[in-house]
C-alpha positions in Angstrom: 3.8 -65.7 -10.8 7.0 -67.7 -11.6 8.7 -67.7 -14.9 9.9 -71.0 -16.4 13.7 -70.8 -16.5 15.2 -74.2 -15.8 18.0 -74.8 -18.3 17.0 -78.4 -18.7 13.5 -77.4 -19.9 14.1 -74.4 -22.1 15.7 -76.2 -25.0 13.1 -78.9 -25.4 10.3 -76.4 -25.1 11.8 -74.1 -27.7 12.2 -77.0 -30.1 8.6 -78.2 -29.6 7.3 -74.7 -30.0 9.2 -74.2 -33.3 8.0 -77.6 -34.6 4.4 -76.8 -33.5 4.5 -73.4 -35.0 5.7 -74.7 -38.4 3.2 -77.6 -38.3 0.3 -75.3 -37.5 1.2 -72.8 -40.1 1.5 -75.5 -42.7 -1.7 -77.2 -41.6 -3.7 -73.9 -41.9 -1.9 -72.8 -45.0 -1.1 -69.5 -43.2 -4.3 -67.9 -44.4 -8.0 -67.4 -43.5 -10.7 -69.2 -45.5 -12.4 -67.4 -48.4 -15.7 -65.9 -47.4 -18.7 -67.5 -49.2 -20.4 -65.3 -51.7 -24.0 -65.4 -52.7 -24.8 -66.3 -56.4 -25.2 -63.4 -58.7 -24.3 -59.8 -58.5 -25.3 -57.9 -55.4 -26.9 -54.5 -55.6 -25.1 -53.5 -52.3 -21.6 -54.6 -51.6 -20.9 -56.7 -48.5 -19.5 -55.0 -45.5 -16.1 -56.5 -44.6 -15.8 -57.7 -41.0 -12.8 -59.2 -39.3 -13.3 -61.7 -36.5 -10.5 -62.6 -34.1 -10.8 -66.3 -33.0 -8.5 -65.8 -30.0 -6.6 -68.9 -31.1 -6.2 -71.2 -34.0 -9.2 -72.5 -36.0 -10.9 -75.3 -34.1 -14.3 -76.9 -33.3 -15.3 -74.0 -31.0 -15.3 -71.8 -34.0 -17.6 -74.1 -36.1 -20.6 -71.7 -35.9 -18.6 -69.0 -37.6 -17.6 -71.2 -40.5 -21.1 -72.7 -40.9 -22.5 -69.1 -41.1 -20.0 -68.3 -43.7 -20.5 -71.5 -45.7 -24.3 -71.3 -45.7 -24.4 -67.7 -46.6 -25.9 -66.5 -43.3 -23.4 -63.6 -43.0 -23.8 -62.8 -46.7 -27.5 -62.7 -46.3 -26.9 -60.1 -43.5 -24.8 -58.0 -45.8 -21.5 -59.1 -44.3 -18.3 -60.6 -45.6 -16.7 -62.2 -42.5 -13.0 -63.1 -42.3 -12.0 -65.3 -39.3 -8.4 -64.6 -38.2 -6.3 -66.6 -35.7 -5.6 -65.0 -32.4 -3.0 -65.3 -29.6 -5.0 -65.6 -26.4 -7.8 -63.7 -24.6 -5.9 -60.7 -23.2 -4.0 -59.9 -26.4 -7.2 -60.5 -28.4 -9.0 -57.9 -26.3 -6.3 -55.3 -26.8 -6.3 -55.9 -30.6 -10.0 -55.6 -30.7 -9.8 -52.3 -28.7 -7.1 -51.0 -31.2 -9.6 -51.5 -34.1 -7.7 -54.4 -35.7 -11.0 -56.4 -35.7 -14.7 -55.6 -35.5 -15.6 -58.7 -33.4 -13.7 -61.3 -31.3 -14.1 -64.4 -29.1 -13.2 -63.1 -25.6 -13.8 -63.8 -22.0 -15.2 -61.3 -19.4 -11.9 -61.3 -17.5 -9.9 -60.0 -20.6 -12.6 -57.4 -21.2 -12.4 -56.2 -17.6 -8.6 -56.0 -17.7 -8.9 -54.0 -21.0 -11.4 -51.6 -19.6 -9.3 -51.1 -16.4 -6.6 -49.7 -18.6 -8.8 -47.3 -20.4 -10.0 -49.6 -23.2 -13.5 -49.8 -24.7 -14.2 -53.5 -25.3 -17.6 -55.0 -24.4 -19.1 -58.4 -24.6 -22.3 -58.6 -26.6 -23.3 -62.2 -26.3 -22.3 -65.5 -24.6 -21.0 -68.7 -26.1 -19.4 -70.6 -23.1 -22.3 -70.1 -20.7 -20.4 -72.2 -18.2 -16.7 -71.7 -17.6 -15.0 -74.5 -19.7 -11.6 -74.3 -17.9 -10.2 -76.8 -15.5 -6.9 -78.3 -14.3 -5.7 -81.4 -16.1 -3.1 -83.9 -14.8 -1.8 -87.3 -15.7 -3.5 -89.9 -13.6 -0.5 -92.2 -13.6 1.6 -89.5 -11.9 -0.8 -87.6 -9.6 -4.1 -87.9 -7.9 -5.9 -84.5 -8.0 -9.4 -84.5 -6.7 -9.6 -81.0 -5.3 -7.7 -77.7 -5.4 -5.7 -78.5 -2.3 -4.1 -81.4 -4.2 -2.4 -78.8 -6.5 -0.2 -77.6 -3.6 3.5 -78.3 -4.3 3.0 -78.9 -8.0 4.0 -77.0 -11.2 1.0 -75.6 -13.0 1.3 -74.6 -16.6 -0.9 -72.2 -18.6 -0.7 -70.0 -21.7 0.9 -66.7 -21.1 -2.1 -64.8 -22.4 -4.7 -67.0 -20.6 -7.3 -65.7 -18.3 -6.4 -68.5 -15.8 -3.1 -66.8 -15.1 -5.0 -64.0 -13.4 -7.8 -66.0 -11.8 -5.9 -69.0 -10.4 -4.5 -67.3 -7.2 -7.9 -66.1 -6.1 -9.5 -69.5 -6.9 -6.8 -71.3 -4.9 -7.2 -68.9 -1.9 -11.0 -69.3 -2.0 -10.5 -73.1 -1.7 -8.1 -72.8 1.2 -4.8 -73.1 -0.8 -1.9 -70.7 -0.4 -1.3 -69.6 -4.0 2.5 -69.4 -3.2 2.4 -73.2 -2.9 1.5 -73.7 -6.5 4.2 -72.8 -9.0 2.5 -71.0 -11.9 4.5 -71.4 -15.1 3.8 -69.3 -18.2 4.1 -71.3 -21.5 3.5 -70.8 -25.1 -0.1 -72.1 -25.6 1.1 -74.4 -28.3 3.2 -76.5 -25.9 0.9 -76.7 -22.9 -0.4 -80.1 -23.9 2.9 -81.7 -24.7 4.5 -80.2 -21.5 2.0 -82.0 -19.4 1.9 -85.3 -21.2 5.7 -85.5 -21.3 6.0 -84.6 -17.6 7.7 -81.2 -17.7 4.8 -79.8 -15.6 2.5 -81.5 -13.1 -0.8 -79.9 -14.0 -2.1 -77.7 -16.8 -5.0 -75.5 -17.8 -7.4 -77.4 -20.0 -10.6 -76.3 -21.8 -13.7 -78.0 -22.9 -14.4 -77.1 -26.5 -10.7 -76.5 -27.0 -7.7 -78.4 -25.6 -9.4 -81.2 -23.7 -9.6 -83.4 -26.7 -6.0 -82.6 -27.5 -4.9 -83.6 -24.1 -6.7 -87.0 -24.4 -5.3 -87.6 -27.9 -1.7 -86.8 -26.8 -2.0 -88.9 -23.6 -3.4 -91.9 -25.5 -0.3 -91.8 -27.8 1.9 -91.7 -24.8 0.1 -94.6 -23.0 -1.2 -92.5 -20.1 -4.6 -91.1 -19.1 -5.8 -87.5 -18.3 -7.7 -86.5 -15.2 -9.5 -83.2 -14.8 -11.1 -81.0 -12.1 -13.3 -78.2 -13.3 -12.9 -74.7 -11.8 -16.7 -74.3 -11.9 -17.0 -77.4 -9.7 -15.1 -75.6 -6.9 -16.7 -72.2 -6.8 -15.6 -70.4 -9.9 -19.0 -69.7 -11.3 -18.2 -67.2 -14.1 -18.7 -67.1 -17.8 -16.2 -68.3 -20.4 -15.8 -66.7 -23.8 -18.4 -65.1 -25.9 -18.7 -62.4 -28.6 -17.2 -59.0 -28.0 -16.8 -55.7 -29.9 -15.9 -52.1 -29.3 -18.1 -49.4 -27.6 -17.3 -47.3 -30.6 -18.8 -49.8 -33.1 -21.9 -50.3 -30.9 -22.5 -46.5 -30.9 -21.6 -46.1 -34.6 -23.3 -49.1 -36.2 -25.6 -51.1 -33.8 -27.3 -52.7 -36.8 -24.0 -54.3 -37.9 -23.6 -55.7 -34.4 -27.1 -57.1 -34.4 -26.7 -58.6 -37.9 -23.4 -60.2 -37.1 -24.8 -61.9 -33.9 -27.9 -63.1 -35.6 -26.0 -64.8 -38.4 -23.3 -66.2 -36.0 -25.8 -67.7 -33.6 -27.7 -69.2 -36.5 -24.5 -70.9 -37.6 -23.8 -72.2 -34.0 -27.4 -73.5 -33.8 -26.8 -75.5 -37.0 -23.4 -76.8 -35.8 -25.0 -78.0 -32.5 -27.8 -79.8 -34.4 -25.4 -81.5 -36.8 -21.8 -81.6 -35.6 -20.6 -83.9 -38.4 -21.9 -81.5 -41.1 -20.2 -78.6 -39.2 -17.0 -80.6 -39.1 -17.1 -81.1 -42.9 -17.6 -77.4 -43.4 -14.7 -76.3 -41.3 -12.4 -78.9 -42.9 -13.1 -77.4 -46.3 -10.9 -74.5 -45.2 -8.6 -76.5 -42.9 -8.4 -80.1 -44.2 -5.6 -81.1 -41.9 -7.7 -80.6 -38.7 -8.0 -83.8 -36.8 -11.6 -85.1 -37.4 -12.2 -86.7 -34.0 -10.7 -83.8 -32.0 -12.6 -81.2 -34.0 -15.9 -83.0 -33.8 -15.5 -83.4 -30.0 -14.8 -79.6 -29.7 -17.9 -78.9 -31.7 -20.0 -81.1 -29.4 -18.5 -79.7 -26.2 -19.1 -76.1 -27.4 -22.7 -77.0 -28.1 -23.1 -78.3 -24.5 -21.5 -75.2 -23.1 -23.9 -73.0 -25.0 -26.8 -74.9 -23.6 -25.7 -74.6 -20.0 -28.2 -71.8 -19.2 -31.2 -73.2 -21.1 -29.9 -72.0 -24.5 -29.9 -68.3 -23.8 -27.0 -66.2 -24.9 -27.8 -63.4 -22.5 -25.3 -62.6 -19.8 -26.4 -62.3 -16.2 -25.0 -59.2 -14.3 -24.3 -61.1 -11.1 -22.3 -63.8 -13.0 -20.2 -61.2 -14.9 -19.6 -59.3 -11.6 -18.1 -62.4 -10.0 -15.3 -62.2 -12.6 -14.5 -58.7 -11.2 -14.7 -60.0 -7.6 -12.2 -62.8 -8.4 -9.8 -60.3 -10.0 -10.0 -58.0 -7.1 -9.3 -60.9 -4.8 -6.2 -61.5 -6.9 -5.0 -57.9 -6.2 -6.1 -56.6 -9.6 -8.9 -54.1 -10.6 -8.8 -52.3 -7.2 -11.4 -49.6 -7.3 -12.8 -50.9 -10.5 -16.5 -49.8 -10.9 -17.2 -50.7 -14.5 -18.8 -54.1 -14.1 -22.0 -53.0 -15.8 -20.0 -51.8 -18.8 -18.4 -55.2 -19.4 -21.3 -56.4 -21.4 -24.7 -55.6 -23.0 -27.7 -57.8 -23.8 -29.2 -55.2 -26.1 -28.5 -57.3 -29.2 -29.7 -60.6 -27.9 -33.5 -61.3 -27.9 -35.1 -62.6 -24.7 -35.7 -66.4 -24.4 -33.9 -69.3 -26.0 -32.2 -68.8 -29.3 -32.4 -71.0 -32.4 
């Protein structure tokens, strides 16, 4: 993995990162939304729950905000506080340290956490199909298959799961990973780095950054192309809900209550994306309407990828471990069955 160190690029990236950071903090008011409270006094106080969103508030988190706004969490006895995160691997470690009760995490980050003695476990799926892909500017490159990435600079967030999976995916598709220059970037500047030509290709995610790439490219007068990793053999899950082994053992009813309310919120968001957009913008009014609504719709499609079930298939989770081992990580790892549990998800399609 190659660090990005060219003098001509460092200064612009730092400037963009600083501006992006200030803009995002201002846009989100540096705080989490207030949890909706039911009318009247409660005989039993609500249980406070912190949820790590793995990144900034966006359309993929609409189900959480809908469940808060409509009182689904409150009805379950929970006061849920969504908190911004800083990428999957860091999110897994923070969850493991007890900083949060629940988080939005991918199986790869869970596997890496457990390989180092952690106790994080997935308890339900959201992205039932991997939403990640490689994006590029069509006016500069023609990328139709993994082999077309050879000789290019590929940028991804420094805490992204793709940093760990990309070498094995390239090798499985007949590409020497050494021929693709992997560049670690602050996630806030991945989009601008690609559109402005500082990198040749970049990680991009349905339900997340795909809409941002298209918006930035349109403003620049260029167009974005994309190849999906799942279209070239990487058939693994994306992110879902995770918690700690300790919480599962200590309070399984809390886990069950959280998931039931959360999935109810996601079901509502999928049925009425515009209403979900209005709800999330109550807390974050500066969110771009078109971008956020597209994220909501893409997330709903990802959730429906396996017939609407949120249950995780063992063989699909195990493929994550296989890819990590092919990348030289998780050697001797035998905890694939401990990466997830379906104990809190009913059989069949969910509402």
